[in-house]
Backbone bond lengths (Angstrom), bond angles and torsions (degrees), N, CA, C in turn:
res aa  C-N    CA-C-N  psi(-1)  N-CA   C-N-CA  omega(-1)  CA-C   N-CA-C  phi
1 M - - - 1.471 - - 1.529 109.30 -
2 T 1.293 116.94 134.28 1.468 120.74 179.75 1.519 110.45 -84.41
3 D 1.297 115.43 154.95 1.456 121.34 179.39 1.515 109.26 -73.49
4 S 1.341 116.49 122.84 1.457 121.20 -176.15 1.524 112.61 -89.23
5 K 1.334 116.72 -6.43 1.454 119.36 -179.50 1.531 110.76 -71.06
6 P 1.322 118.07 135.68 1.470 119.99 179.10 1.519 111.26 -67.54
7 K 1.290 116.03 135.46 1.453 120.60 178.44 1.526 108.67 -89.23
8 I 1.328 114.78 93.23 1.464 118.80 -175.12 1.522 112.23 -90.02
9 R 1.322 118.05 -16.55 1.457 120.71 179.14 1.520 108.67 -88.34
10 V 1.314 114.85 89.24 1.467 120.16 -168.55 1.526 113.03 -114.03
11 L 1.341 118.34 -6.45 1.454 120.51 -175.78 1.530 110.16 -97.90
12 S 1.319 116.13 121.91 1.460 120.68 176.36 1.526 109.43 -79.44
13 G 1.322 115.82 170.97 1.456 120.11 176.15 1.515 111.80 -59.92
14 N 1.328 116.52 -39.45 1.474 120.60 178.77 1.521 111.65 -61.93
15 M 1.326 116.24 -43.67 1.463 120.38 -179.38 1.526 111.12 -64.29
16 L 1.324 116.15 -39.64 1.464 119.82 178.32 1.527 110.87 -65.19
17 K 1.327 116.32 -39.83 1.474 119.96 179.08 1.525 110.90 -64.21
18 I 1.328 117.30 -38.88 1.464 120.90 179.23 1.528 110.11 -66.35
19 I 1.338 116.55 -43.05 1.466 120.48 177.68 1.527 110.08 -59.87
20 A 1.339 115.76 -44.63 1.467 120.14 -179.93 1.523 111.14 -64.69
21 A 1.329 117.37 -39.39 1.464 121.14 179.85 1.526 110.90 -64.97
22 V 1.325 116.89 -42.30 1.472 121.06 177.53 1.526 110.02 -63.34
23 S 1.338 116.13 -42.12 1.459 120.78 178.36 1.523 110.58 -61.61
24 M 1.323 116.44 -43.47 1.461 120.76 179.28 1.522 111.32 -64.31
25 L 1.326 116.58 -40.30 1.461 120.80 177.31 1.521 110.81 -60.97
26 I 1.324 116.87 -45.06 1.464 121.51 178.53 1.529 110.40 -61.02
27 D 1.322 116.09 -43.07 1.463 121.37 -179.79 1.521 111.28 -60.69
28 H 1.316 116.47 -47.58 1.466 120.41 -178.00 1.531 112.11 -72.73
29 M 1.323 116.64 -29.27 1.469 119.32 172.21 1.516 109.77 -61.87
30 G 1.340 115.23 -42.01 1.458 119.09 177.97 1.514 112.29 -64.17
31 A 1.335 116.23 -41.90 1.461 120.61 -177.94 1.526 111.81 -67.40
32 V 1.330 117.53 -38.57 1.464 121.66 -173.72 1.531 112.26 -92.08
33 L 1.329 116.75 -45.00 1.460 120.49 -170.86 1.530 114.38 -104.48
34 F 1.344 117.00 -31.03 1.471 120.55 -176.56 1.532 110.48 -131.29
35 P 1.332 118.08 61.93 1.464 120.72 -173.82 1.523 114.73 -62.02
36 G 1.306 117.68 -19.84 1.457 119.87 -178.25 1.519 114.46 -93.41
37 V 1.328 116.87 -3.38 1.470 120.66 -176.85 1.529 108.71 -100.68
38 M 1.345 116.04 105.19 1.462 121.14 -170.78 1.524 113.87 -69.95
39 I 1.334 118.20 -25.33 1.461 120.88 -177.07 1.527 111.38 -60.70
40 F 1.339 116.85 -31.25 1.467 120.30 177.97 1.530 110.38 -63.65
41 R 1.326 116.32 -43.13 1.459 120.67 -178.47 1.522 111.45 -71.71
42 I 1.330 116.17 -33.48 1.475 120.38 178.61 1.522 110.33 -65.28
43 L 1.331 116.31 -50.42 1.463 120.11 179.58 1.534 111.09 -64.86
44 G 1.319 115.96 -27.69 1.456 119.76 179.78 1.515 114.24 -70.25
45 R 1.333 117.65 -17.01 1.470 120.20 -179.54 1.521 112.39 -70.46
46 I 1.334 117.15 -14.31 1.467 120.56 -178.95 1.528 111.21 -68.15
47 A 1.317 116.85 -27.52 1.464 121.05 -170.15 1.520 113.71 -65.11
48 F 1.333 117.13 -50.62 1.462 118.78 -170.93 1.528 114.14 -59.72
49 P 1.339 119.58 -49.86 1.470 117.68 -178.99 1.531 112.98 -58.27
50 I 1.330 117.16 -36.64 1.464 119.95 179.92 1.512 110.81 -68.05
51 F 1.334 117.37 -47.17 1.458 120.00 179.37 1.528 111.39 -64.43
52 A 1.331 117.21 -37.83 1.462 120.64 177.61 1.530 110.37 -62.22
53 F 1.313 115.79 -43.01 1.467 121.53 178.10 1.530 110.94 -62.58
54 M 1.328 116.55 -43.22 1.460 120.49 -177.44 1.529 112.22 -73.36
55 I 1.334 117.56 -27.84 1.464 119.89 173.46 1.523 109.60 -63.14
56 A 1.323 116.57 -43.74 1.465 120.33 177.12 1.523 110.95 -62.19
57 E 1.322 116.53 -39.10 1.465 120.40 177.24 1.526 110.48 -65.19
58 G 1.334 117.12 -39.69 1.453 121.14 178.32 1.518 111.80 -61.97
59 C 1.346 116.30 -41.27 1.466 120.59 177.06 1.522 110.84 -63.59
60 R 1.298 115.86 -33.25 1.466 120.61 -177.93 1.520 112.07 -68.95
61 Y 1.324 116.92 -36.11 1.463 119.89 -170.98 1.531 114.52 -111.06
62 T 1.330 118.52 -6.65 1.456 118.97 -178.21 1.525 111.66 -62.97
63 K 1.330 115.49 145.63 1.464 120.75 179.36 1.524 111.61 -94.75
64 N 1.320 116.80 -15.37 1.463 120.86 -178.64 1.526 108.34 -134.86
65 R 1.313 116.27 96.54 1.456 121.18 -174.01 1.523 112.58 -66.88
66 I 1.314 116.45 -41.93 1.460 119.64 -179.12 1.524 110.54 -63.04
67 K 1.326 117.20 -43.92 1.456 121.69 179.28 1.524 110.81 -63.18
68 Y 1.322 116.86 -40.76 1.463 121.50 -179.61 1.529 110.64 -62.46
69 F 1.336 115.85 -46.65 1.463 119.77 179.47 1.520 111.25 -64.61
70 L 1.335 117.38 -48.09 1.459 121.32 -176.92 1.524 111.84 -63.69
71 L 1.338 117.57 -35.07 1.462 120.55 178.28 1.518 110.70 -62.20
72 V 1.339 116.19 -50.70 1.467 120.39 -178.47 1.526 110.72 -66.07
73 F 1.335 116.45 -44.57 1.464 120.48 -177.40 1.530 111.73 -65.36
74 S 1.333 117.19 -45.89 1.465 120.54 -176.94 1.530 111.43 -65.52
75 M 1.335 117.35 -39.86 1.463 119.54 178.51 1.526 110.48 -68.84
76 G 1.322 116.47 -38.41 1.459 120.05 177.41 1.518 111.95 -65.26
77 L 1.333 116.66 -41.68 1.460 120.74 178.87 1.522 110.99 -66.49
78 G 1.342 115.90 -40.21 1.459 119.94 178.74 1.515 111.69 -61.69
79 Y 1.335 117.02 -45.97 1.466 119.68 179.80 1.525 110.90 -66.07
80 T 1.342 116.76 -38.35 1.462 120.35 179.21 1.524 111.17 -61.95
81 L 1.322 116.85 -41.52 1.464 121.00 179.06 1.523 111.63 -65.43
82 V 1.335 116.15 -42.66 1.473 120.10 178.06 1.520 110.10 -62.12
83 F 1.323 116.72 -43.50 1.465 121.26 179.56 1.526 110.72 -63.40
84 Y 1.333 116.42 -38.17 1.480 119.99 179.87 1.524 111.04 -67.21
85 V 1.329 116.52 -43.15 1.467 120.23 178.85 1.523 110.30 -62.05
86 Y 1.327 116.53 -38.35 1.466 121.50 -176.82 1.529 112.19 -75.35
87 S 1.353 116.63 -42.32 1.464 120.61 -171.52 1.520 114.97 -110.67
88 K 1.347 116.53 -12.87 1.472 122.06 -175.26 1.529 111.81 64.01
89 I 1.322 115.90 22.00 1.469 121.59 177.12 1.525 108.57 -115.37
90 L 1.329 116.60 126.84 1.457 120.30 178.99 1.525 108.85 -88.93
91 Y 1.315 115.09 102.19 1.468 121.03 -177.64 1.525 108.20 -136.30
92 F 1.328 116.08 119.80 1.458 120.87 -176.43 1.524 109.64 -86.69
93 C 1.328 115.30 124.01 1.467 122.22 -171.24 1.526 111.83 -75.85
94 I 1.317 115.63 178.82 1.457 122.87 -175.64 1.527 112.36 -61.74
95 L 1.320 117.87 -26.88 1.460 120.15 178.29 1.527 111.36 -67.48
96 I 1.322 118.07 -32.71 1.463 121.40 174.00 1.524 109.33 -69.50
97 T 1.319 116.80 -39.69 1.464 121.38 174.67 1.525 110.20 -53.89
98 F 1.330 115.82 -48.43 1.464 120.32 -177.88 1.528 112.06 -73.43
99 A 1.330 117.50 -28.01 1.470 120.04 176.04 1.524 110.38 -63.64
100 F 1.333 116.74 -42.83 1.464 120.10 175.23 1.526 110.54 -62.58
101 A 1.329 116.54 -40.73 1.467 120.35 179.20 1.524 110.92 -60.95
102 I 1.327 116.58 -43.55 1.466 121.26 179.72 1.522 110.45 -61.85
103 L 1.327 116.56 -43.41 1.461 121.24 179.13 1.531 110.78 -59.31
104 M 1.319 116.74 -45.11 1.463 120.84 -179.96 1.524 111.79 -68.80
105 I 1.319 117.18 -38.04 1.464 120.82 -179.71 1.521 111.15 -63.81
106 F 1.324 116.92 -42.28 1.466 119.59 179.12 1.527 110.92 -67.95
107 G 1.336 117.17 -35.72 1.459 120.13 174.25 1.516 111.72 -65.04
108 L 1.329 115.96 -40.61 1.461 121.19 177.63 1.521 111.19 -63.61
109 D 1.323 117.10 -40.26 1.463 120.38 -179.83 1.525 111.30 -63.84
110 R 1.329 116.73 -44.23 1.463 119.41 178.92 1.525 110.93 -62.99
111 F 1.322 116.17 -37.24 1.466 120.32 177.13 1.531 110.52 -64.22
112 K 1.335 117.01 -45.85 1.464 120.10 179.49 1.525 111.37 -64.02
113 C 1.342 116.54 -39.09 1.470 120.33 177.90 1.525 110.96 -59.59
114 S 1.335 116.33 -42.12 1.460 120.21 -179.13 1.524 111.57 -70.09
115 I 1.332 115.70 -37.20 1.474 120.00 -179.78 1.527 111.15 -61.26
116 F 1.332 116.44 -41.85 1.459 120.60 -176.13 1.530 113.58 -93.41
117 D 1.321 116.18 4.16 1.463 120.85 176.16 1.525 108.82 -88.91
118 K 1.331 116.81 110.85 1.467 121.53 -177.01 1.523 112.00 -66.55
119 K 1.335 116.74 -22.35 1.462 120.52 -178.93 1.532 112.57 -89.15
120 A 1.308 116.83 -12.80 1.463 120.38 -177.56 1.525 110.33 -72.23
121 S 1.318 116.27 141.21 1.461 121.33 179.05 1.524 111.00 -78.19
122 I 1.308 115.59 163.88 1.457 120.75 176.96 1.527 110.67 -61.09
123 L 1.331 115.30 -39.33 1.463 119.39 179.07 1.527 111.80 -62.17
124 S 1.341 116.44 -37.15 1.460 120.74 178.06 1.523 111.05 -65.22
125 K 1.321 115.65 -42.43 1.461 119.96 178.98 1.531 110.75 -64.14
126 I 1.335 115.60 -42.03 1.466 120.26 178.87 1.530 110.24 -65.03
127 F 1.335 116.07 -42.03 1.462 120.35 -179.37 1.519 111.28 -58.63
128 W 1.334 117.85 -50.15 1.460 120.27 -178.13 1.524 111.67 -70.49
129 G 1.324 116.89 -27.56 1.455 119.47 173.36 1.520 111.09 -65.54
130 I 1.349 116.28 -40.55 1.467 121.17 177.64 1.530 110.72 -66.80
131 V 1.346 116.41 -39.04 1.471 120.28 178.29 1.528 110.21 -60.53
132 F 1.322 116.54 -46.48 1.471 119.86 179.97 1.526 110.83 -64.54
133 L 1.325 116.73 -45.86 1.462 120.26 -179.93 1.523 110.69 -62.30
134 S 1.319 117.09 -38.33 1.466 121.17 179.16 1.522 111.44 -63.43
135 S 1.343 116.61 -38.58 1.472 119.95 178.39 1.526 110.74 -65.38
136 V 1.335 116.57 -36.41 1.468 120.57 177.91 1.522 110.42 -67.83
137 L 1.329 116.49 -44.26 1.466 120.90 179.69 1.528 111.53 -65.44
138 L 1.346 116.51 -38.25 1.464 120.47 176.34 1.520 110.64 -60.85
139 C 1.315 115.86 -44.72 1.461 121.17 179.14 1.528 110.56 -62.63
140 F 1.330 116.09 -44.02 1.471 120.26 179.97 1.526 110.75 -62.15
141 W 1.346 116.43 -45.00 1.469 120.33 179.47 1.524 110.79 -61.60
142 F 1.323 117.26 -46.26 1.462 121.34 -177.99 1.525 110.58 -59.89
143 N 1.325 116.39 -41.76 1.462 120.30 179.81 1.526 112.34 -69.68
144 S 1.326 116.56 -26.52 1.465 119.61 177.61 1.528 111.79 -77.55
145 E 1.343 116.73 -21.84 1.461 121.20 -177.72 1.529 113.10 -98.44
146 F 1.322 117.62 -27.99 1.462 121.76 -174.63 1.529 110.40 -131.53
147 R 1.319 114.58 161.63 1.466 120.56 176.88 1.521 108.92 -86.58
148 V 1.311 115.18 117.93 1.464 122.09 -179.26 1.528 107.99 -123.60
149 D 1.310 116.39 134.84 1.464 121.23 -178.56 1.533 110.74 -55.99
150 Y 1.312 116.36 125.33 1.467 125.03 -179.56 1.523 113.34 71.08
151 G 1.316 118.65 -0.89 1.447 121.62 171.85 1.522 115.37 63.84
152 F 1.325 115.28 -166.19 1.457 121.46 -177.36 1.523 111.55 -62.12
153 V 1.319 116.66 -39.02 1.469 120.00 179.66 1.523 110.42 -62.80
154 G 1.326 116.60 -38.92 1.461 119.80 176.80 1.515 111.55 -63.51
155 C 1.334 116.41 -37.36 1.469 120.41 179.79 1.531 112.08 -65.58
156 I 1.332 116.73 -38.38 1.469 118.84 -175.34 1.528 113.34 -87.63
157 T 1.345 117.73 -9.39 1.470 118.55 -179.43 1.526 112.69 -59.67
158 P 1.350 120.64 -46.89 1.470 118.81 175.06 1.530 112.69 -62.41
159 V 1.338 116.99 -28.90 1.466 120.83 178.17 1.525 110.05 -66.78
160 L 1.327 116.56 -39.01 1.469 120.59 177.19 1.523 110.92 -61.85
161 V 1.333 116.21 -35.27 1.470 120.38 175.32 1.531 109.75 -65.01
162 S 1.327 116.53 -43.17 1.464 121.75 -175.44 1.520 113.59 -72.14
163 L 1.320 117.60 -15.77 1.457 120.00 177.36 1.527 111.60 -53.99
164 F 1.328 115.64 -32.46 1.462 120.52 -174.31 1.527 112.90 -100.50
165 H 1.329 116.96 4.09 1.452 120.17 174.63 1.528 109.29 -82.54
166 P 1.314 118.12 141.04 1.468 119.52 178.00 1.518 110.89 -65.52
167 P 1.331 118.41 145.94 1.466 119.54 175.47 1.519 110.66 -62.47
168 S 1.327 116.49 155.25 1.465 120.47 -177.45 1.524 112.36 -67.27
169 K 1.325 116.41 -18.26 1.467 121.33 175.98 1.523 109.29 -139.04
170 N 1.329 116.28 153.52 1.469 123.09 172.51 1.527 113.32 61.99
171 A 1.332 117.34 31.09 1.469 119.99 -178.11 1.526 110.81 -69.43
172 P 1.341 118.44 126.15 1.463 120.91 177.48 1.522 111.79 -76.90
173 A 1.319 116.24 167.60 1.465 120.98 -177.87 1.523 111.78 -63.26
174 L 1.330 116.70 -22.62 1.467 120.72 -179.77 1.511 112.07 -54.25
175 Y 1.341 116.26 -37.75 1.461 120.36 -176.47 1.518 113.18 -69.83
176 A 1.312 117.79 -16.36 1.458 120.04 175.18 1.528 110.35 -67.28
177 K 1.334 116.20 -24.66 1.457 121.04 -179.29 1.528 112.45 -91.14
178 I 1.351 116.27 -38.25 1.469 118.27 -175.60 1.516 112.87 -97.30
179 G 1.334 117.46 -9.68 1.459 119.93 -178.04 1.510 113.62 -94.19
180 N 1.332 117.34 30.45 1.464 120.96 -175.23 1.517 113.94 -93.27
181 G 1.297 118.24 6.68 1.461 121.00 177.93 1.511 113.74 106.54
182 L 1.334 117.21 -39.22 1.456 120.14 -177.48 1.523 111.37 -62.82
183 W 1.319 116.67 -43.99 1.464 119.90 -179.21 1.525 111.11 -67.15
184 S 1.317 116.71 -32.09 1.466 119.94 176.53 1.534 110.73 -65.76
185 V 1.324 116.19 -37.87 1.463 120.28 176.59 1.523 110.09 -66.51
186 I 1.321 116.48 -36.73 1.466 120.00 175.59 1.529 109.79 -61.53
187 G 1.329 116.40 -39.96 1.458 120.53 177.91 1.512 112.56 -59.58
188 V 1.331 117.41 -47.20 1.467 120.13 179.94 1.527 110.60 -69.79
189 T 1.324 117.81 -29.27 1.467 121.32 176.75 1.518 110.46 -64.71
190 V 1.332 116.89 -40.53 1.468 120.86 176.45 1.521 109.96 -61.91
191 G 1.348 116.78 -42.41 1.458 120.66 177.68 1.513 111.99 -61.06
192 V 1.329 117.11 -43.31 1.465 121.71 178.80 1.526 110.61 -63.47
193 A 1.327 115.86 -40.93 1.468 120.43 179.09 1.530 110.55 -62.46
194 L 1.326 116.40 -41.78 1.471 119.96 178.06 1.526 111.20 -63.82
195 L 1.342 116.63 -41.57 1.470 120.15 177.09 1.523 111.34 -60.35
196 A 1.334 115.50 -42.98 1.461 119.99 -179.36 1.529 111.00 -64.64
197 I 1.335 115.97 -39.44 1.468 120.16 -179.45 1.532 110.54 -68.98
198 V 1.328 117.10 -43.66 1.465 121.52 -175.89 1.523 111.59 -72.12
199 Y 1.350 116.68 -44.60 1.464 120.24 -172.37 1.534 113.29 -104.51
200 G 1.327 117.89 -27.94 1.457 121.35 178.95 1.524 113.18 64.74
201 G 1.315 116.95 -154.28 1.466 122.36 177.07 1.511 112.99 57.68
202 V 1.327 115.49 -135.17 1.464 120.56 -175.75 1.526 112.42 -71.46
203 R 1.340 118.08 -8.75 1.471 120.05 179.82 1.521 111.83 -59.15
204 Y 1.324 117.29 -26.77 1.465 119.93 179.83 1.527 111.62 -62.32
205 Y 1.316 116.92 -26.76 1.463 119.68 -178.49 1.530 112.07 -73.45
206 A 1.325 117.62 -5.95 1.461 120.51 175.32 1.528 111.27 -64.52
207 F 1.323 116.54 -20.36 1.469 119.96 176.74 1.534 111.76 -63.19
208 L 1.333 116.99 -17.54 1.470 120.17 178.07 1.527 111.68 -62.50
209 A 1.333 116.99 -20.91 1.471 120.45 -178.87 1.525 112.47 -78.72
210 I 1.318 117.79 -20.80 1.469 120.78 -173.34 1.535 112.93 -61.98
211 P 1.345 119.60 -45.67 1.475 118.48 177.18 1.527 112.84 -58.67
212 L 1.322 117.39 -34.29 1.459 120.59 178.72 1.533 110.65 -67.14
213 L 1.317 116.99 -39.68 1.457 120.88 178.97 1.521 111.75 -67.40
214 L 1.313 116.67 -29.97 1.467 120.56 176.54 1.526 111.73 -67.71
215 L 1.334 116.34 -18.33 1.467 120.87 178.16 1.524 112.34 -91.82
216 Y 1.330 117.02 2.35 1.465 121.26 -178.64 1.527 110.80 -64.84
217 S 1.319 115.66 127.56 1.466 121.49 -175.81 1.524 113.35 -82.56
218 G 1.331 116.64 -13.87 1.455 119.92 -176.14 1.517 113.17 84.89
219 K 1.328 116.41 2.72 1.464 121.67 -179.72 1.522 110.41 -109.51
220 R 1.333 115.39 149.47 1.458 120.34 -178.00 1.514 112.18 -70.17
221 G 1.300 117.36 -41.57 1.461 121.93 -172.01 1.512 109.74 115.91
222 K 1.304 116.82 166.05 1.462 121.35 -173.50 1.523 112.73 -70.55
223 R 1.304 118.32 -37.65 1.465 121.27 -175.65 1.529 110.86 -97.39
224 K 1.321 116.06 147.58 1.452 121.13 175.28 1.523 109.38 -80.87
225 M 1.319 115.31 122.29 1.468 120.57 178.38 1.528 109.40 -126.45
226 K 1.325 115.43 38.10 1.456 121.76 -173.93 1.513 112.88 -56.95
227 Y 1.345 117.11 -40.70 1.462 120.54 -175.36 1.529 112.45 -105.77
228 F 1.319 116.80 11.39 1.461 121.35 -175.93 1.528 111.67 -56.95
229 F 1.330 116.37 -53.54 1.463 120.07 -175.45 1.521 111.32 -64.65
230 Y 1.341 117.77 -39.09 1.451 121.76 -176.36 1.527 111.50 -66.98
231 V 1.331 116.91 -28.92 1.463 120.96 176.47 1.529 110.46 -84.71
232 F 1.319 115.66 -42.15 1.460 120.55 -176.10 1.528 111.61 -65.59
233 Y 1.326 117.88 -39.58 1.472 121.43 -173.76 1.532 112.48 -58.06
234 P 1.331 119.77 -58.33 1.472 117.97 -179.90 1.522 113.43 -70.81
235 T 1.344 117.32 -31.84 1.464 120.41 -176.75 1.521 111.51 -64.28
236 H 1.332 116.98 -47.07 1.467 118.46 -176.46 1.527 110.94 -70.03
237 L 1.333 117.61 -30.66 1.464 119.95 177.06 1.525 111.38 -68.25
238 L 1.327 116.50 -40.76 1.464 120.70 177.91 1.523 111.08 -64.33
239 L 1.337 116.23 -41.41 1.459 120.07 179.34 1.527 111.53 -64.55
240 L 1.328 116.71 -43.46 1.457 120.08 179.61 1.529 111.26 -65.07
241 E 1.328 115.99 -40.43 1.465 119.44 178.34 1.531 110.41 -65.26
242 G 1.335 116.27 -38.06 1.458 119.97 177.30 1.517 111.81 -64.10
243 I 1.335 116.61 -42.43 1.469 120.96 177.93 1.520 110.39 -62.72
244 Y 1.342 116.42 -42.34 1.464 120.86 179.80 1.530 111.05 -61.95
245 M 1.324 116.70 -44.18 1.464 120.70 -179.33 1.525 110.43 -65.53
246 L 1.342 117.40 -37.47 1.453 121.66 178.59 1.526 111.22 -64.69
247 I 1.336 115.54 -42.41 1.467 120.39 178.13 1.535 110.78 -62.77
248 E 1.343 115.97 -41.46 1.465 120.20 179.62 1.519 110.70 -65.19
249 M 1.350 117.32 -37.66 1.457 120.67 178.42 1.520 110.72 -65.07
250 I 1.343 116.45 -41.05 1.470 120.75 179.71 1.535 110.20 -64.90
251 K 1.344 115.97 -41.53 1.465 119.79 179.51 1.524 111.94 -65.19
252 G 1.359 113.26 -39.78 1.472 117.40 -175.81 1.492 114.04 -79.17
C-alpha cells in the first residue's frame, strides 16, 4: 500500500539557498539600481531567515567545525576590508553576522552535550555554560561597538534555530520529538519577530520566508552547493556595483 499522506516538504536545502540568493539579488538590485522601488526591498526580506536557518543546519551537519567557522569568518573579514578600503566605512557584512552565530552555536552544542552527559561533572557543565554565555556576551559587545549587518538579533537568530537541534553527543529521546524541523522553524520565526520589533519597516516582510521553511524536506539536495553562497555573495555585489558605476559614467 502506498502512503496516501501528501508530501508537502518538497524543498531541499539547495533549493532554499537558491531562493534566498535570488531574493538577496533582488534586494541589492533595489538598493543599488532602483532605490525608490519598494517591492525590491520587500522581496529581499525573504533571504535572511532562510540563510539563518541554513547556517544552523550547516552547524548541525558539518564534519569540521573549525574549518566551517574559519571559512565564513575569513570571507566575511575579507569582504569587510575591501568595503572599508573602497568606502572608508567600517561595516561588518552578513558573513560576520553568521560567523558570530556559528561561534555561539558550537558553544551551545558543547553546553548541551555536557548537560546530557551523565558522566560529566558539575564543574564541566558550569564551564561549558560559561563558555556559551561568554560567546553571547562577546557578540553583544561587538555589536554595541561596531556596525554589523542585522545586528545582535541577526547574530542570535541561527542560535534560536539551533536550540531545538539535538546535541552532537548524548542526545536524549526528547529531541526525537522536537528535532523534526517544526520547532527549528519556530526558532527562526522568533528571530524574525525580534528583528521586526527592533528595526520595524520592511523587516516585517521577512515573515514571507516562514512558509518556505515549512516546506523544507531536511535533505541537502542532489548537487553539492557547499560554497555557492560564499562565491555568490561577493560576486553579485561586485557586478551590481560595476553596473552602477557604468550607468553613472554614461549619465555623466
